[in-house]
C-alpha positions as CSV (number, residue, x, y, z in Angstrom):
1,M,-28.6,34.8,-12.3
2,L,-27.8,33.5,-8.8
3,D,-28.1,37.0,-7.4
4,V,-31.6,37.5,-8.9
5,L,-32.6,34.1,-7.5
6,A,-31.3,34.9,-4.1
7,F,-33.1,38.3,-4.1
8,L,-36.4,36.6,-5.1
9,V,-36.0,34.0,-2.4
10,L,-35.3,36.8,0.1
11,M,-38.4,38.7,-1.0
12,V,-40.6,35.7,-0.8
13,G,-39.3,34.8,2.7
14,L,-39.8,38.4,3.9
15,G,-43.4,38.4,2.5
16,W,-44.1,35.1,4.2
17,L,-42.9,36.4,7.5
18,I,-45.1,39.5,7.2
19,V,-48.2,37.5,6.2
20,S,-47.5,35.0,8.9
21,G,-47.0,37.7,11.5
22,A,-50.2,39.4,10.5
23,G,-52.1,36.1,10.5
24,S,-51.0,35.3,14.0
25,L,-52.4,38.7,15.0
26,Q,-55.6,37.9,13.1
27,Y,-55.1,41.1,11.1
28,N,-57.7,41.9,8.5
29,W,-56.0,43.2,5.4
30,Q,-57.8,46.1,3.7
31,W,-55.6,47.0,0.8
32,Y,-58.6,48.0,-1.3
33,R,-59.0,51.1,0.9
34,I,-55.5,52.4,0.2
35,P,-55.9,53.9,-3.4
36,P,-58.3,56.7,-2.5
37,Y,-55.7,57.9,0.0
38,L,-53.2,58.1,-2.8
39,Y,-55.3,59.7,-5.5
40,R,-58.8,59.8,-6.9
41,F,-60.6,60.9,-10.1
42,E,-63.7,63.1,-9.9
43,D,-65.4,64.4,-13.0
44,G,-62.4,63.4,-15.0
45,A,-60.0,65.4,-12.9
46,F,-57.1,64.0,-10.9
47,H,-57.1,64.8,-7.2
48,P,-54.1,63.8,-5.0
49,G,-54.9,62.0,-1.8
50,P,-53.4,62.8,1.6
51,L,-50.4,60.5,1.0
52,L,-49.4,62.1,-2.3
53,L,-49.9,65.5,-0.7
54,G,-47.7,64.5,2.1
55,L,-45.1,63.2,-0.4
56,G,-45.2,66.6,-2.1
57,V,-44.4,68.3,1.2
58,T,-41.6,65.9,1.8
59,L,-40.2,66.7,-1.7
60,E,-40.4,70.4,-1.1
61,L,-38.8,70.0,2.4
62,T,-36.0,67.9,0.9
63,A,-35.3,70.3,-1.9
64,W,-35.0,73.4,0.3
65,S,-33.0,71.5,2.9
66,L,-30.6,70.0,0.4
67,A,-29.9,73.4,-1.2
68,L,-29.2,74.9,2.2
69,T,-27.1,71.8,3.2
70,V,-24.8,72.3,0.2
71,V,-24.3,76.0,1.0
72,L,-23.6,75.3,4.7
73,G,-21.4,72.3,3.9
74,L,-19.3,74.1,1.3
75,A,-18.9,77.2,3.5
76,A,-17.8,75.0,6.5
77,A,-15.4,73.1,4.3
78,L,-13.8,76.2,2.9
79,L,-13.5,77.8,6.3
80,Q,-11.7,74.7,7.6
81,R,-9.1,75.2,4.8
82,S,-8.9,79.0,5.2
83,T,-5.9,80.8,6.7
84,S,-8.2,82.4,9.4
85,W,-7.8,80.5,12.6
86,V,-11.1,81.9,13.8
87,G,-13.0,80.6,10.8
88,H,-11.2,77.2,11.1
89,V,-12.2,76.9,14.8
90,L,-15.8,78.0,14.1
91,A,-16.2,75.5,11.3
92,R,-14.7,72.6,13.3
93,F,-16.9,73.5,16.3
94,Y,-20.0,73.4,14.1
95,V,-19.1,70.1,12.5
96,E,-18.1,68.3,15.7
97,I,-21.1,69.6,17.8
98,V,-23.7,68.8,15.1
99,R,-22.3,65.4,14.1
100,N,-22.1,64.2,17.7
101,T,-25.6,65.2,18.9
102,P,-28.9,63.6,17.9
103,M,-30.8,65.3,15.1
104,L,-34.1,65.0,17.1
105,V,-32.6,67.1,19.9
106,Q,-31.4,69.7,17.3
107,L,-34.9,69.8,15.7
108,Y,-36.5,70.5,19.1
109,L,-33.9,73.2,19.8
110,V,-34.5,74.9,16.5
111,Y,-38.3,74.7,16.8
112,F,-38.7,75.7,20.4
113,V,-35.8,78.1,20.8
114,L,-34.8,79.7,17.5
115,A,-38.2,79.6,15.7
116,P,-40.0,81.8,18.3
117,I,-37.1,84.3,18.3
118,L,-36.8,84.5,14.5
119,A,-40.6,84.2,13.9
120,M,-40.2,81.1,11.8
121,D,-43.1,78.8,11.0
122,R,-42.7,75.1,11.5
123,F,-41.8,74.3,7.9
124,V,-38.9,76.8,7.8
125,A,-37.8,75.5,11.2
126,A,-37.8,72.0,9.8
127,V,-35.8,73.0,6.8
128,L,-33.2,74.8,8.9
129,A,-32.9,71.9,11.4
130,L,-32.4,69.4,8.6
131,A,-29.9,71.6,6.8
132,I,-27.8,72.3,9.9
133,F,-27.6,68.6,10.7
134,E,-26.8,67.4,7.2
135,G,-24.6,70.4,6.5
136,A,-22.0,69.1,9.0
137,F,-21.7,65.8,7.2
138,A,-21.6,67.6,3.8
139,A,-18.7,69.7,5.1
140,E,-16.6,66.6,5.5
141,I,-17.6,65.4,2.1
142,F,-16.6,68.6,0.4
143,R,-13.4,68.8,2.4
144,A,-12.4,65.3,1.5
145,G,-13.2,65.9,-2.2
146,I,-11.2,69.2,-2.3
147,E,-8.2,67.6,-0.5
148,A,-8.3,64.7,-3.0
149,I,-7.4,67.0,-5.9
150,P,-3.7,66.3,-6.8
151,A,-1.1,68.9,-5.7
152,G,-0.2,69.5,-9.3
153,Q,-3.5,71.1,-10.0
154,W,-3.0,73.5,-7.1
155,E,0.5,74.3,-8.2
156,A,-0.5,74.9,-11.8
157,A,-3.3,77.3,-10.7
158,H,-0.9,79.2,-8.4
159,A,1.6,79.4,-11.3
160,L,-1.0,81.1,-13.4
161,G,-1.6,83.7,-10.8
162,L,-5.2,82.8,-10.1
163,S,-6.9,84.4,-7.1
164,R,-8.2,82.1,-4.4
165,Y,-11.8,82.6,-5.6
166,A,-10.8,81.8,-9.2
167,L,-8.7,78.8,-8.0
168,Y,-11.7,77.1,-6.4
169,R,-14.3,78.2,-9.0
170,C,-12.4,77.3,-12.1
171,V,-10.0,74.5,-11.1
172,I,-10.7,72.8,-7.8
173,L,-14.4,72.6,-7.4
174,P,-15.3,71.5,-11.0
175,Q,-12.9,68.5,-10.5
176,A,-14.1,67.8,-7.0
177,I,-17.7,67.5,-8.2
178,R,-17.0,64.1,-9.7
179,L,-15.5,62.8,-6.5
180,I,-18.1,64.1,-4.1
181,L,-21.2,63.3,-6.2
182,P,-21.6,59.7,-4.9
183,P,-21.3,60.5,-1.2
184,L,-23.5,63.6,-1.7
185,T,-26.1,61.2,-3.2
186,G,-26.0,59.1,-0.1
187,L,-26.4,62.3,2.0
188,A,-29.4,63.3,0.0
189,V,-31.0,59.9,0.5
190,S,-30.2,60.2,4.2
191,L,-31.9,63.6,4.2
192,I,-35.0,62.2,2.7
193,K,-35.2,59.6,5.4
194,H,-34.4,62.0,8.2
195,S,-37.1,64.3,6.9
196,A,-39.6,61.9,8.5
197,L,-38.5,63.2,11.9
198,V,-40.3,66.6,11.2
199,S,-43.6,64.8,11.9
200,V,-42.8,65.4,15.6
201,I,-43.4,69.1,15.1
202,A,-46.5,68.5,13.0
203,V,-45.2,69.4,9.6
204,A,-47.6,67.8,7.1
205,D,-45.1,65.5,5.4
206,L,-45.6,61.9,4.2
207,T,-45.0,60.4,7.7
208,T,-47.4,62.8,9.4
209,E,-50.1,62.0,6.9
210,G,-49.5,58.3,7.4
211,R,-49.8,58.7,11.1
212,N,-53.0,60.7,10.7
213,L,-54.5,58.0,8.4
214,I,-53.7,55.2,10.9
215,A,-55.4,57.1,13.6
216,D,-58.5,57.5,11.5
217,T,-58.6,54.1,9.8
218,F,-56.6,51.7,12.0
219,M,-54.9,50.3,8.9
220,T,-51.5,50.1,10.5
221,F,-49.8,47.6,8.1
222,E,-51.3,48.9,4.9
223,V,-50.5,52.5,5.6
224,W,-47.0,52.0,6.8
225,F,-46.1,49.7,3.9
226,T,-47.5,52.2,1.5
227,V,-45.5,55.0,3.1
228,A,-42.3,52.9,3.1
229,A,-42.9,52.1,-0.6
230,L,-43.2,55.8,-1.4
231,Y,-40.0,56.6,0.4
232,L,-38.2,53.7,-1.3
233,A,-39.4,54.9,-4.7
234,L,-38.2,58.4,-4.0
235,T,-34.7,57.3,-2.8
236,I,-34.1,54.8,-5.6
237,S,-35.2,57.3,-8.2
238,L,-32.7,59.8,-6.8
239,S,-29.9,57.3,-6.8
240,L,-30.6,56.3,-10.4
241,W,-30.8,59.9,-11.6
242,V,-27.5,60.9,-9.9
243,G,-25.9,57.7,-11.3
244,W,-27.0,58.8,-14.8
245,L,-25.8,62.4,-14.1
246,E,-22.4,61.1,-12.9
247,R,-21.8,59.2,-16.1
248,R,-22.6,62.2,-18.3
249,L,-20.8,64.8,-16.2
250,P,-17.6,65.9,-17.9
251,V,-14.4,66.3,-16.0
252,R,-13.4,69.9,-16.3
253,G,-9.9,71.0,-15.7
254,G,-8.4,67.9,-17.2
255,E,-7.9,64.4,-15.9
256,Y,-6.0,63.9,-12.7
257,G,-2.5,62.9,-12.6
């Protein structure tokens, strides 16, 4: 009860600060103009507005980037654990370079250097840049999850004569999923937020549409608050869904220990 009360007090205080700040600027709130930019009904048909269209692009961008992130992250994690020193060095080089350089710089490099060479459009370039960046963090998540599997599981798989491929597919990775699901959720949330950076290369995502609306309507507060609410709804929904999935996900390969 005290936590709920503290949260309500915090929200009221934050709202008061926002309204007071806008009042000191003599800002004229125009919330009534926002709904048409979200959706409208014409002749009984639903038509998404620019903000919902931008949200759709953000969802598509996030879905493709997340899928490629998982592939890159898993590949880098397995290479770091491989017996090939070349693969290990390449994986470590990728992880350390990407994790220690700004994503915005990587986005510019992909868009202005790789995209013209590989004939990629701006959307594909954005997906690749996001996946490369987040894949380096996913690699460490996968590696930590794999290394957390008890030694007895590895020894039992080797005793059964399983190949390296069967070892990971049937024994190690199914058990590691439960361990890596929470940090991967955080990574997916981070990916959604980082996707806003693609607005600098004019991908028509939610942030880009918000910036365009502000330039046309000068409704700075209303538009940015709406954009923030849409991002928040997206990330909270993802967290709740993964929490539900985690509770229902069976532990394959037996309990640890």
